C-alpha positions as CSV (number, residue, x, y, z in Angstrom):
1,E,-0.1,0.0,0.3
2,L,2.8,2.5,0.9
3,G,4.7,1.7,-2.3
4,Y,1.6,2.6,-4.6
5,L,1.1,5.7,-2.3
6,L,4.7,6.8,-3.1
7,M,4.3,6.1,-6.9
8,S,0.7,8.3,-6.7
9,L,3.5,11.3,-5.0
10,A,5.7,10.8,-7.5
11,L,2.9,11.1,-10.4
12,A,1.6,14.5,-8.3
13,V,5.4,15.8,-8.1
14,L,6.0,14.7,-12.1
15,A,2.6,16.9,-12.6
16,P,4.4,21.0,-12.6
17,V,6.5,19.5,-15.1
18,F,4.1,19.9,-18.1
19,V,4.0,23.6,-17.9
20,Q,3.2,24.1,-21.7
21,R,-0.4,25.2,-22.6
22,N,-1.5,22.6,-25.2
23,R,-4.0,19.9,-24.4
24,V,-1.9,17.1,-23.6
25,E,0.3,18.9,-21.1
26,R,-2.8,19.7,-19.5
27,A,-4.4,16.4,-19.3
28,L,-0.8,15.0,-17.8
29,R,-1.5,17.5,-15.3
30,W,-4.9,17.0,-14.3
31,L,-4.4,13.3,-14.2
32,F,-1.2,13.1,-12.2
33,T,-2.7,15.3,-9.7
34,L,-6.1,13.7,-9.8
35,S,-4.3,10.1,-9.5
36,F,-2.5,11.4,-6.0
37,A,-5.9,13.2,-4.9
38,A,-7.9,9.8,-5.9
39,A,-5.7,7.6,-3.9
40,V,-5.6,9.7,-0.8
41,G,-9.1,10.1,-0.8
42,A,-9.5,6.3,-1.3
43,L,-7.2,5.7,1.8
44,V,-9.4,7.8,3.9
45,A,-12.2,6.1,2.8
46,V,-11.7,3.1,3.3
47,S,-9.7,3.8,6.7
48,V,-12.6,5.5,8.0
49,A,-15.4,2.3,6.7
50,S,-13.0,-0.3,8.0
51,G,-10.5,1.4,10.5
52,V,-6.7,0.2,10.4
53,D,-8.1,-3.8,9.1
54,R,-8.5,-2.8,5.7
55,G,-8.0,-5.8,4.3
56,D,-7.2,-5.8,0.7
57,L,-9.6,-3.4,-0.4
58,F,-7.5,-0.7,-0.5
59,E,-4.3,-2.2,-2.2
60,V,-6.7,-3.0,-4.9
61,I,-8.7,0.4,-5.3
62,V,-5.0,2.3,-5.4
63,I,-3.3,-0.2,-7.3
64,C,-6.3,0.5,-10.1
65,I,-5.9,3.9,-9.9
66,V,-1.9,4.3,-10.0
67,W,-2.1,2.1,-13.1
68,F,-5.0,3.4,-14.7
69,A,-2.6,6.8,-14.8
70,L,0.5,5.0,-15.9
71,I,-2.0,3.4,-18.7
72,V,-3.1,6.5,-19.7
73,G,-0.6,8.8,-19.0
74,G,2.4,6.6,-20.4
75,P,1.1,7.4,-24.5
76,L,0.8,11.3,-23.5
77,V,4.0,11.4,-22.2
78,A,5.2,10.0,-25.2
79,V,3.6,12.4,-27.5
80,V,5.0,15.2,-25.2
81,L,8.3,13.9,-25.2
82,R,8.1,13.3,-29.4
83,R,6.9,16.7,-29.8
84,G,9.9,18.2,-27.5
85,V,12.3,16.4,-30.4
86,V,10.7,17.7,-33.6
87,R,10.6,20.9,-32.5
88,S,14.4,21.1,-31.1
89,P,17.1,21.4,-33.8
90,R,19.0,18.0,-35.0
91,A,22.2,20.0,-34.7
92,V,23.5,23.0,-34.1
93,P,26.1,25.0,-36.4
94,H,29.5,25.6,-35.1
95,P,29.7,29.7,-35.3
96,E,32.8,29.8,-36.9
97,G,31.3,27.6,-39.5
98,R,33.5,24.3,-37.9
99,S,31.7,20.8,-37.5
């Protein structure tokens, strides 16, 4: 449980990296932030309902949340990184004309 909570925290910390104002990066910021909020919300809800003896319920919920964020976010991150590579120059010419 702690590992998946930390993974959702890592995704939330990664969210501010996407600062462009296009739809893909906005979607990534929302996805990573909401997945962390959902994981913490699930922990609170399951703990209130079941107490310390949560069984496997919270673990199953947090695994679903984190894997959903990873499955949806992976291709979106690939799109963002691919756009960055396409926009960047392949080789910067030397100022004196030498290579």
